[in-house]
C-alpha positions as CSV (number, residue, x, y, z in Angstrom):
1,M,46.2,17.5,-20.0
2,E,44.2,14.8,-19.2
3,R,41.2,16.8,-17.9
4,A,41.0,18.4,-21.4
5,L,40.7,15.2,-23.0
6,I,38.1,13.9,-21.0
7,A,36.1,17.2,-21.2
8,L,36.2,16.9,-25.0
9,L,35.5,13.1,-25.3
10,T,32.5,13.8,-22.6
11,G,31.1,16.7,-24.9
12,I,31.5,14.6,-28.3
13,V,29.7,12.0,-26.1
14,S,27.0,14.2,-24.9
15,A,26.8,15.7,-28.1
16,G,25.8,12.7,-29.8
17,V,23.5,11.2,-27.5
18,T,21.5,14.3,-28.1
19,A,21.5,14.3,-31.3
20,L,20.6,10.7,-31.2
21,A,17.5,11.3,-28.7
22,V,16.5,14.8,-30.5
23,P,14.4,12.7,-33.3
24,R,13.0,10.3,-30.9
25,L,11.7,13.2,-28.7
26,I,10.2,15.0,-31.7
27,R,8.5,11.7,-33.0
28,V,6.9,11.3,-29.5
29,A,5.9,15.0,-29.0
30,E,4.4,14.6,-32.3
31,R,2.3,11.9,-31.3
32,Y,1.4,13.7,-28.0
33,D,0.2,16.5,-29.7
34,A,-1.9,14.4,-32.0
35,L,-3.3,12.6,-29.0
36,S,-4.5,15.6,-27.3
37,Y,-5.7,18.2,-30.5
38,P,-7.7,17.0,-32.7
39,T,-6.3,17.0,-36.2
40,E,-8.0,18.6,-39.5
41,E,-9.9,15.7,-40.6
42,R,-11.1,14.5,-37.0
43,W,-12.3,18.4,-36.6
44,V,-14.3,18.2,-39.5
45,H,-16.2,15.1,-38.9
46,R,-16.9,16.2,-35.3
47,R,-19.0,19.0,-36.9
48,P,-22.5,18.7,-36.6
49,V,-23.9,18.7,-40.0
């Protein structure tokens, strides 16, 4: 019985940590994408006239 409770609590905690971490990971990924790939606006400015 104790093992089942420990497993349940561990699952709840890990799920909570994942839920909190995911938005941060998404923000970091968006920043990385913005730095590595030119956005539409930058691409327009880079084009030779």
